[in-house]
N, C-alpha and C positions, 0 to 999 in steps of 0.2 A: 535295869537301876534307876532311880526316881531324878529325875531332873530335877536343878534349883531353879526356880522361876521369879523373876522380877517384873514390876509392874512399871508401867511409864503411861502416859497423855496418849503419844504419840510416837509408833518406832518407823523408825526407816533404815530400807536397805539399802546401800551404797552410796559410798563417800564421794562421788562425783559432783559436776557442777550442779543437777537437780534438785540432789538427797541435801546438798548442803546447803543451797540456797532458801530448801523448802524448809529445814532446820533454822536460819536463823530467820525468816520469815515468823516460824512460828512463836520464835520466841520477842521479837519485838511486837507483836500482838498481845502477847500474854507473857511476860517475865515469870510466870511462876508454873507457866504449863513445862510439864516434863517430857526431854524429849530426847531420845537414843537413837542414834546413828550406827549400824555394824556394818564392818569393812571387811573382806575377804583378803585384801591385799593385808600386806605384812604393815603397812603404814598408810595413810592418808597420804594416792597419788605413785604409790608402789607399781599400780598397775596399769599406768598410764605413761605413755610415753609419745609423745608429741610436742613439735615445733607447730602450736597453733596459728591460724591467724582470730584474734576474739575482737566482734565486733559489743563494745561498754554499753549500748542501749540497756540491758539487762539491770548489768551491774552498778548503770547510774543510779537505777529504781531501786536497786536494792541496797548499796553503802553509797550516798549519793556524795560522801568526803572521802571516799577509796584513793583517789590522787593524793590527799595530804597526807597519804601511810604509805608504811613501805613494801607497798605490793611489785609482784613479779613482772606488772607490765609496762616496761621501761621503752622497748623497741618500737616507733612508731611505723605501721606502714608507709610507703613512700615511694616506691617505685612499682606499677602493675605491668605487666609482661602477660601476654595471651599469646601462644604459639598454636600454630599447627603445623606436625610433622611429619616429614616424606621419611623415609629409610635415611637419607643422606644431607636433606632440607630441611630448614624451619621458617616459616611465613608467619609476620608476627601480623597478625590480625587487631580488628578495636577491641579494648575489652568490655563484653558485655555489659551493662550496664547492674544488672546485681552481684556482679564481680568487682566491682569499683569500693576500693580499700582504705578512701582517705576518711582519717578519724581512726580509724581501727588502730591494733599493736599485733608484734609477732611477738608472743609468750612461750615458757613451756609450760604445755596444760597441766602437767604433775605437779609443776609450783606453783600455780594457779589453786588447785584443790588444797593443797598446805596452804595457801595462805586463807583460804575460803574456811579451812577447818581451825583455825586459829581465831580467827572472827567469829565463830560459830561456841568457839569451846569460850572465849572471853564472853559471849551471852549468858553461860552454863548450859549449851549442849553435850552430853555424853555422850562423845563419840569412843567405838572402843572397834581398832583395826586386826587385823588378825583370825576373825571372827568370821564362819561364812554363813550368812542363813541357807540352812538345810531344808525346810521343812516347814512346810504351813500348818497354824494351828485353828484347827477351824471348829467353830461348836454352832448348833441349830442354822447353819448356813452363812455361821460370818465370821468373817478371819479374824481372830482375836490374838493378831503377833506371828512369832515366828521360832523356832528351834534353831538355835544353830547344830551344826555337825560337833559330833563326837570326836576327840582328840584320842589316839592312840590306838585304833582300831588295825588291827592286821590284815593280811590283804584275802582270811576268808569269812570277814565280818565278823569277827571273834575280839572280844578286849583284848589288849595285847598289857605287859606287864607296865607301863603308865597312862594305861587308862582313862580321860575323863570324860564323862558325860557332857553332851551339850544343855546349854543354857535355854531356858524357855524365857522370852522377852514377851511378852502379852502388855496388850494395849488394846482400848474402843477403836484407834485407827492405826494401820500400818499403810505407811507409803512405798511402794515399789520402785527404785531407780537404779536397777541393777545394769542398766547399759544395754546394746543392743542383744537380743535373743537371750534375755535373763531367765534361768533356768527357773525360778518360780513364776517368774512373770509369763514362761511357757504353760506350766498348769494352771495359775489364773485364767488364763484365755481361755483354756478348755472347760474349765469347771465353772464356771458363771459363761461360758460362751459369749463370750466379749468380741467374738470375732465376726458375728452373725453379719451376715447384708454386707460386712465390709471386704473389698479388695484384698487380694493377696500380699502381706507384704514381699515386698524387693529387697533385695539386699544385695550392699559392694565388699568386698574386701579389701580394706588398706593394709599396704604393707611400708615400716616405716624404718628409716635408718637417719641417724646422727652421726654426722660427719663433723668434725673440727680443721676449720681449714686455715695456712699462712690470712695475716690479718691482712695483707697486700690484697689477696683476693676477697677478702670480706667488703662485704658492701650493705649494711644496717639497713632494714627495711626495705628492702629487694623483695616480690611476691613475683617470681613465673609459674603460669600452669598451660601445660600441654594437652595436645589430645592428637590422636592419629596414630601414629607409628609409634609403637608394634601392631596396635590391635588392629584384625583384620574389619573389613565396613559396616559388619554387622555385629561387632560386641563391642558393646560399652565400655568406655574404660579412661583414662589420665594420669596426669603425676602433677605434684604442685615440688617447689623449690622455696623455699624460706629462709633467707639469712636474717637472725637474730642473735641479741646478748653476747658472749665475746668471743667472736670468729666463731660460730653455731651456724650449720647448715642442716633445715631439715627438710629431705629428701623424702617425696614418699611417691607410692603407685595406688593406683585405684583401680579394681577393674569389676562390672556389676558380672555378679554370682548366676544372672539368665544369662550366661553364656554359653553357647551350645557345642562346640568343639569339645568332645571329653581329654582332646592331646594339652589340651591349655594350660600352662604350668604359670599362675601368677606369679611366683615366686621368681621364675625366669624369665619372664617377662618385662619385672619387673628392673631384675640386674640387667639385662640387655640392653634396657634403656638409655641407662648411665653409659654405653656406649656411643650412644648420639656426638655428632660432632655440636652440637648445641647444648647438650648438658654435660658431658662430660667437662667442659673447663672449669665449670663450677669446685670440681675436687682435687683439682690438679695439686699436688703437694700437701693433700689432706689424709685424716686417717678417720676410718670410720671408730665411732666409737659405742654405739648401743645402735638394737635391732629391736622391732617388736610388729603388729599387726591386732589387727581388730576387723572384725567385719560393723558394717556401717549399715541402719537402717530407710532405707530411699525411696520409700513408694509415695510419701509424702502426703499430704494431708486424705487423702482419697484410700490410703491402706493403716488408718491410726485407728484403732481399735475403740470399743466402750471403756473410760475411761476409769468408772467408778464398780464399784462394788460393793456389799456388804461388809462395810468395816475397813473400806480404803482405797486404794487408788493408784493409778501408773502414770509415771511422769518420765521425762526426761526422751535417750534415746528408748529404753525400754517401750515407748508407746509409739515412740519413732517422729520425735520431733526434731527435724533434720530438714536443712534448707542447701536441698541439693545443688542446683544451679550455684548457690555462692558457697557452697564450699564450707556451710558452717553449722556449726549445732550447740556450740556451748550457749549462746545468748539466749536461744530459744529452749535450750534445757533448762536453762536457771528462769526464765519467765515462769514456763511449765510448774518448776517446783515453787516459785510461788505464790500461783493462781492455786495451785491444790492447795499449799498452806492456807490460804486466805479461804477455803472451801472446806477444809478441816475446822479451823477458830468457827465459822458460822455454825458447819453440823453440830461441834460441840457444845457451842449455846444454844441451838433449839433440841437439844437431843436426840437427832435424827445420828441413824443407821449407817446413812450412805451420805459423802460430801457431794450431792449430788449437782450443786451449784458449780461444780470442776467445769463441768461443760459449757453451762452458759456463761462463764466466766471467760472461757478460752474465745467460745464464741466470738464476744464483745470487745477482744484484745488486738494490739496491734499483730499479736503473733499469728492470729488464724489471719488478718488481711494479709499477712507476708508469705504464707505457706500458701493460701489459696490464689493468691498472683502467678506462682511456679506451679500450681499444679500439674500443668500439661510438660513441661520440659522435661522430666526423665522416663515420661510414658512415650514420649515422641520418639525418643532416640531407640526404644522398642518395637515400635509401630511403623517405624519410617525408616530406619538404620540410619547411621552414624552420620551420614551427608545430607540425611530427610532430616533428620531429629534437627543437626544444625540449624537447618534454614529454616525451619517449623519452631524451633525456637529464638532464631531471630523476630521472626514477623511476631513471632506474639506479644515480645518482649516491646519490641521497637513500636510496632504499631498499635496491637491491641491495647498494650499494657497492662496484660496481664488479665484483663478484664470478657476473653471467649466467654462465647455462650454457651460453651459445650466444654466437658470437660471426659480426658482421655481416662481408661482404664487399664490396670492393670490386669490381664486374663488369668495369667496361671503362675502359680508360685515356682520360684527357681529351680527347683529337683525335678520338677515334669518335664525340662527341655532340653535336656540331656541327650544327647544322640551316639548310636552304637561306633563304638570305634571303626568298625568296617567302611562307615559312612565319611570320614572324613583320612586327611592326610596326616601321619605322624609328625611333631614339630622335633625338627633337629638346633635345637638350643646349644647354643658356643660352650666350651669349659669357661668354668671361673677360672681369672687369675691371681685371687687371693692379694689384689693392690686394688682395684676398679671394683673388681666382680667377682663373690663369694659362693659358698655353697652353704645349703641349710644349715649343717651341725655347726660350724663356725658362726653362723648369726646365732643361734640360739646359745652358744657360749657366752655372747658378751650381752644376751639378755637378760641375763644371770636367775634363768630359769631354775628353779629347782623344787620338786615333790619330795613327800618322807618315801623313802623308797617303798617299806611294808605297808603303805594304808590302801585300802582297798583302790580299786581301777576306780577312775570316773568318768572316762567312758567306753559304753557298755553299747556293745550292738544285741538288738533286740530280739534278732532272730540269727546265731551265728551261721547258720545252714543258707541262708542266701547270698551269702557273698559271694561264692564258685559259681554259681550259674549264673548272678546279675551283674555283681563288682567287676567281677573278674573274664566272665564267658563274653557279655555284652558290650562293657564299659572299660576295658581292661585296666581297673583299678585306679578311676579315676581321684580317691582320695589319695592316692601315693601324690598326685601332683598339684592337686587343687587345695592341700594342706600345707602352710608355709614353715613348719617346724619339723617335717619329716618324723611327726609321730606314727603315721601308714604305711607300711613297706609288702609288697607282695614278694615273701621269700618263697625259693624251691621252685620257680621257674624254670630255671635251666634243667632241673633233674626231672619237671612233667609232673611233678606234684605241688603245686602251687597252694599257698595260703598267705592271711594277713596277719602282721606279728604288729602290733600296736605300744608303740613304745612311748607311755604316758606322761615318762620324766622330761619328752620334750615339750611338752604341750604349753601355747604361750597365751592360754584361751582367748583365744579369737571367734570361735563358734562354727566357722564354716565347717565344719564335718554335721553338724547338727543340722544346719542348712541344707546343703547341696548334696548329701547322701541321695541318688535316686529313688530310693525307698523308704525313705523318713530311718533307716534302721539304726542307724546311730544317733546314744541321747548323750549328751553333753550334762553331767552333773558337778556340781558344787566339789570341789577334790577338799582335803583338807584346810584347816584356814591357816593363812600365812603360806600357804601353797603359788605357785605359777611365777612368774619375770617378777623382776624386782629394779626398777628402776628409781637410783639417787635419785637428789634433786639436782636440780641442774640442769635435766635431761628431761 
């Protein structure tokens, strides 16, 4: 069926901090420029659950008068705590300089992007939520936009009774701000060889809960980070607790996806951390109101790919602009979007096919200086283990001030390091109590995740025959543990006929399976627009 087409000056994929900052900056530079943003979530912010600590530096540059508006940045950071945990005790350590939060804000990141969306629309940006960018449009070696996915396709890939073909959104420049491990960004990196000579990206999985607690227990502005237990000495991970808003607590746990022990379950590690004597009191008398998960690009400066290609650029966490030691990416994503917008405006004025000045602008910016100063922190944990990484990070930060004459590298991708099941001891996790700790299915339920039942499966095995001899026989189905939503199940085990069951309806779009599968046999494709989690405003 013939698809309709719309023409713009710039198309942006993803209505997160990077994409919306780029859209706003483009319209500031040229109010007559036509800018379109497509977002796979049912509304702007629908796929973003996070009480985030936000550094306002980029926002100050983009919208200098933002404090005079009704922005969602209301809770100022006040009390920083940095803890090392053993199984029963907590030791307060000096907060590392890069984790100081004076002048920052705690807010719902979903509400922040909703607000940025209104700022963009006020400038004339067209935003289309509920439309997933599913296909690259390319002619003569240049990207000329994207096509949104068809609606109403059945499980066999055939048009159903409510079928509507996707739209072609064409533009001389397309910016990809899909977030970590974006499906089209992954294709672009392969198509234009953007990772040649670049370190492999390394990722973390962030699993998040939002709690409402009694006012008497609420400490607005409290920020508490921890590392140590329950992770072993060779597994990178840690937690956050942020008190903000109206009696809200954002709790999250991040584990590096370069973990080796196949028996690790990130979800269950996150649940049992809540039972620690230091952590449990934060939740007393409260109730869990939402849940989510998302992969994070943790490789830093040495893992950022070439950013531009004929017809566009990658920005935000799609490219890897995250400051891991700061545990912040919003300001970096926004700044990358602003720099990309400026490069596109220059390329458009010069009639150039590629916004090549984006890279030069990045290297001359405070963002590059910031990422360069912490480039050795994350790889030091992989190189020296958790204790050695912590000691090195202190030396790098305090003595060398991020100016070490060497750069550590990421020698392998995360999927390459998983150990066979026979080489590690199985982990016995405590059963959830339904009050403080929970199971996967009840967690997915409060994420409001939904996918149209009859649409094609968006999680695909490239070679289904690999699962039994590799994933089961060697690793005992690691996908059934690393998935935080219960999408993957090894069934038929008791009967001696193990096989993989994929519950795509549960998928919260974290992308972990696309990253961690040991043979890279799982591809995450964009489902029908509007599918996935749905986090309402205030979360």
